[in-house]
N, C-alpha and C positions, 0 to 999 in steps of 0.2 A: 818750566812750566808744561802743563798738559791739557788736554781737552778730554771730555767725557766719552764714555763708549757709544753714545748716540751719534756723534760726528763720524767716529770710525766706522760704523755700520752703515751710515749714510754714504760715506766715501767708498766702502767696499760693495756694498750692496743695493745702494738705492737706485730706483729705476730712473728712465729717462723722464718720465712725468714728474717723479718727485724732484728731481733736479730742476726741471722748468719751474715747478712751483716755487723753490726756493730762491732761483735766480731772480724770479719777479720781485722778490723781496730785497733785493740788494740795496735799492735807494733808501729803505727803511733802515737797513743797517749802517749805512753811511750817515744817515741823519743821527742814528743813536750814537755813533762814534763821534760826530760832531759835538754833541750835548754832553759828552764825557770830558771833553777836552776844555781845558781853561781858555777864556776868550783871549785871543792874541790879535795884535794888528796884523793887518794884510787881508789876503783874500780867504774866504771861508773855505773849509774843507768840501763842503758840498759844490761850491762853485768850481773849485779846483777838479773835483771828480768829475763832473761833467765835461769839463775841457778834456782831461786825460781820456775818457772813456769814449767822447764822441768826436772830438776834432784833431786831437794831435797825430793820429795815423793819416788822416786825409791830407793835413798840411804837411807833413813830413814826405809823404810819397808824391805830393803835388812838385816837389823839387826835382831837379835832375842834376846829379844823381839824389835820390832819397836821403835826407839827413836831418838832425835836429840841431837847433841853434843853442847857443849859450843860454840866451833868456829862457828858452823852453827847457832846458837842461835844470836851471835854478827852480823854475816853476814846478817841474816835475819832483824835485827834492823836496819842495815845500809841501807838496802832496803827500809824499811818503812818509815825511816826519809828522804831518798833521795826522795821517791815519795810524801811526805806530808811535814809537818812541821819539820825543822831541830832542833833536841835537842841533841847536842853531849853528854850531861851528862846521857842520856839513853843508849848510847853505852857503856859508861864506867860501869854503873850499870849492864847491861846485862852481861859484861865480869867479873864482881866480883863474879858471882855465880861459886860454886865449881863444877868441871866436874860431880862428883858424883851426886850430887844434880839434876843437869840439866837433867842427864840420866834418875834418878829415876822418877822425875816429868813429863817429857815428855813421858817416858813409860806409866805411868798411864794415863796422859791426852790423848794419841792417843788411849789406851785401851777403856776409856770411849767414845771418840769420835767415834770408830768403831761401837759402841752401839747406837749412836745416842744421847747420853746423853749430849745435849748442854751445858746447864749450868754449869753442873758439870766438864765437860772436861775443859771449860774456866776458871772457878774458879780455878782448880788444877793447870794449867799452869801459872795462873797469881800469883801463891805463889812464884815465883821466883822474885829476885829483879830486879826492873826496868821494870817487865812484867806486864802489864796491860791487860784488856780484848781485846784492839785492837790488841796488838801484839800477845797474845794467839790465837786469833782467825784467825791472819795470819797464824800461824804454821798449826792449824786445818783445814782452807780452802784449803791450798795447800795438805796436806796430807789426809785429808777425805773430799774432796770436794763434796761428794754425801749428806753430812750433813751439811757443813759449808760454809758461804760466809766471806770474809774478811771485818771486821769492817772499812771500808774506809769512811772519812767524806762524800764524794760525794754520795756514795750509802745509808749510814744512813739518810742524809738529805732527799734524795729523798723517800726511803722506809716508813719514818716515817712522812713525809710531815711536817718537821718541820724547824725551823731555829736556834735552839740551841741544844747542845748536852751534856750529862753528861758523857758519856764513862763509862757506868757502865755495869756489867754482865747483869742486867735486861734489859737496854735498847738494849744490843746486842742481847738478846734472842728476842725482838720485831722485830729487824731489820733483824735477821735470819729467823724468821718464815715469814714475809712478803716477802723477797727475794725466799724462798722455795715455797712459794705458786705460786709466779711467775714461778718459774721453772716447777711446776706441770701444770700449764696452758699451757706453751710453749711446755711441753713434749707430748701434744696431737696432735702435728703436726709431722713431719717426723724425729724427732730427740729426744733423751732424754736428757734433760738438768739437770745440777747439779746447785745448788745454787752459787758456785764459777764461773762458767761460766756466769750466770745471772749477777753477780756482776761485773765481768770484762766487760761486755757489757755496763751496766750501768755506769760504771766509764769512759769508752771510750766515751760514747754519752756525759756526763758531761764535760770531759776535752776538745773534739773537737768543742762542741757547743760553748765554750767561745773562743777558739784560732783558730779554722779553720772549720767554720760551712760549708763553700763550699765543703771541703773534705767530711764531715759527710753526707751531703745531695746529693752530686754529683750522686750516683749511686742508689737513692732511686726509689724504684719500684713504679708504678703508684697506686699501692693499698695502699700506705703508708697513716698513719692518716692524715698527710701534705698534701699529694696530693689530697686526697679526699675532704678537706677542700677548697682547692683552686678550684676544679671542681664545688663546690656547688654555 
């Protein structure tokens, strides 16, 4: 799978203002993605996403030490599969982990993540059954957004400029480093960006470019890369 030149230019040269504009469209991209999926029993993608983006970090960090529970791990897996490829077996595997192990492993993973130890944190959380680097990165991106992005397919294809993914911890490290570099570049503007925010904006761009490009570009400023090309 690959994405067009538009998102590549957005990722490499988009301004802080352009990223902010696209990030504001994230709820619309989630809505589009939810509509694409066949209706399944259980919580909706939109409901799961609101919980992931707004509540999980606060809840996890309110505990001493910070950690994620088995119930939260399963719910996060449901979110990941609802937003991407649906593999129900992974929900079952995530739920098969013992509560004590989930607490112990995520405690250590979040501790390592708070120190910016990217590979170590991902590999620690990925020791849980059914949890690979992508799901591990989801926990870390939400709870430690200043250091981690989520290993979303759309973001990985863009950040690595590739058409194939292996979903390894080493590959994630390369994706995260590239997204972090973008966050540093954008932070020279009027807002400090986290890798997680950059990832959300890139994911939004990819989803809307394929499903609703008119919405994506309707409020583009005249200083956008696309507008500049049209004027030349």
